[in-house]
C-alpha positions in Angstrom: 13.2 -12.6 0.2 11.4 -15.2 2.1 8.0 -13.6 2.5 5.5 -14.3 -0.2 3.3 -11.3 -1.0 -0.3 -12.2 -1.5 -2.2 -11.0 -4.6 -4.3 -8.0 -3.4 -6.5 -5.5 -5.2 -5.9 -1.8 -4.9 -8.8 -1.5 -2.5 -7.4 -4.3 -0.3 -4.0 -2.6 -0.2 -5.6 0.7 0.8 -7.4 -1.0 3.7 -4.1 -2.5 5.0 -2.3 0.8 4.8 -5.2 2.4 6.7 -4.4 0.1 9.6 -0.9 1.7 9.8 -2.4 5.3 9.9 -2.3 6.1 6.2 -5.3 8.1 4.9 -7.0 7.9 1.5 -7.1 11.5 0.3 -8.0 11.4 -3.4 -8.2 9.4 -6.5 -6.1 10.6 -9.5 -7.2 8.7 -12.6 -6.6 5.0 -11.8 -4.4 5.7 -8.7 -5.5 6.1 -5.1 -3.4 8.6 -3.2 -2.7 8.1 0.5 -0.9 10.3 3.0 0.2 10.0 6.6 0.8 12.7 9.2 4.5 13.4 9.6 5.5 11.5 6.4 7.0 13.2 3.4 6.0 10.3 1.1 2.6 9.9 -0.5 1.6 6.4 -1.6 0.1 6.1 -5.1 -1.8 2.8 -5.2 -3.1 1.5 -8.5 -6.8 0.9 -8.6 -6.5 -2.5 -10.2 -8.0 -5.9 -9.5 -4.4 -7.2 -8.8 -1.5 -4.9 -7.7 1.8 -6.2 -9.2 4.0 -7.7 -6.5 6.9 -5.4 -7.4 4.7 -2.4 -7.1 3.3 -3.6 -3.7 6.8 -4.3 -2.4 7.9 -0.8 -3.3 4.8 0.7 -1.7 5.5 -1.2 1.5 9.1 0.0 1.5 8.0 3.6 0.8 5.6 3.4 3.8 8.6 2.4 6.0 7.2 -1.1 6.7 8.6 -4.6 6.3 6.8 -7.2 4.2 6.2 -9.2 7.4 4.5 -6.2 9.1 2.3 -5.6 6.0 1.3 -9.3 5.6 0.7 -9.6 9.3 -1.9 -6.8 9.1 -4.0 -8.3 6.3 
């Protein structure tokens, strides 16, 4: 995979997903839950200072985005 994912906090990840129409709905312990109209999937974003790259990659995939689309929206 050629795209390098930046190191982002949970809050920064939430802000990027909001640009794609995802909405923050609630916080469950240390995870922020996001939903999107018409999507079956919910995104569970860890509220950490640094979201692990593997976790971020799987969130991007679950949201139906490419890494390039995600990085381009930062």
